[in-house]
N, C-alpha and C positions, 0 to 999 in steps of 0.2 A: 337571477333576476328577482326572485321573490324578496330578497333582502333589500334591494334597491327600492322596491315598491313600499316596503315598510319604512325605509328612511324618508321617502317622500311623504308618506302618511304621517310620520312623526313631525316632520317640518310643518305640514299643513295644520296639524293639531295645535302645535305651539303658536304658530302665526295667528291662528284664529283667536288666541287668548292674549295677544300682545296689547291690543287696545285696552282691555280690562286691566291688565298689569300696569300700563302707563297711567291710566286714570287713577288707579289706587296709589301710585307713586305721587301723582300731583296732589291728591287729597291728603296724603300723609305729609307731604312737604308743607302744605298750607297749615295743617293741624300742628305740626311740629314748630313752625314759625310762630303760630299763635301762642303755643305753650312757652316758647322762648321769650316772647314779648311779655307774657304774664310773669315769668320768673324774674325778668329784669324789673318789671313794675313792682313786684313783691319785695325785692331786695334793694330797691332804690331808696334814697333818702328823700323824705318829704316832710318838711316842717320839723316839729319837735320830736315826732315819733320816727326814729330812723332804725329800720331793721338791719340795714347793711350799709355798705359804702360803695355804691356803683355810680358815683358822680360822673366818671369819665365814660361811661357806657350809655350810648343812646342809639335809637333807631332813627335813621334818616333815609331819605330817598336814595342816597348813594349806598348806604349799607344794605338796603332792601334790594337794590339792583345787583350789587356785588354778591350777596348771598344767593339771590335768584340765579345768577349766572353760574355760581359754584354748584348749585343744586342741579342745574341742567347738565353740567359735566358729570355729576354723580349719577343722574338718570341715564346718561349715555353709557357709562360703565355698567350700570345695572342691566341695561338692555343687551350689552355684550354677554353678560352672565346669563341672562334669560335665553339668549340664542344657544347657549350650551345645553339647554334642556333636551333638545332633539339629538344633539351629538352624544349625550350620555347613553342613549339607547344603542349606539354603535358599539360601545365598549362593554356595557353591562349586559345587554341582550336579555331583558327581563322576560320571564315566562308569561306574565300578564302585563302587556304593554300599557293597557288603559289604566290599570291600578297604579302602575309605576308613574305614568304621566300625571295622574291626578294627585298622587302623593307628593311628587317632586314639585309640582306647580304650587300646591298648597303650602308646603314648607318654604319654598323660595319666596312666595308672596308674603308670607308671615314675617320672614326675616327682613325683606325689603321694605315693608311698611313699618316695622318696629325700629329699624336702624335710624331713620331721621329723628326719632324721639330721644335718641341717646344724647343729642346735643343739649336740649333743655334739661335733661336729667343730670348730665355731668356739670352743667353750669350751676344748677341749683345745689348740687352736692358740694361744688367748690365754694360757693358763697356761704352755704350753711356750715361748712367745715372751717372757714376762715373767721367765723364770728361765733 
């Protein structure tokens, strides 16, 4: 029975942090979208000074809705991965559960927040490489 209590404790610990995790994902998504818009603006043609050729790329209400919907799906997948945090203790059985939880949470949060920024970085690299 003591292991069942620790599984319940692990689940409670992780669930207490889910709201923080999702808030960080929302902020990362908004920040990444702002960076994406800035990249498109930087590489778009305007007047005589044309840094790139992004004439066919534009941000509309439809694209915002579509990308937002896609990001919600990505957040759902991220939340499934987040739920695995408590499950890892069943297999790993760390000696110091609190240190394990804090470390895995911090690493998972860092990766989850950084991942959305890969889109504007890759788009910028693609445009920079093509010109």
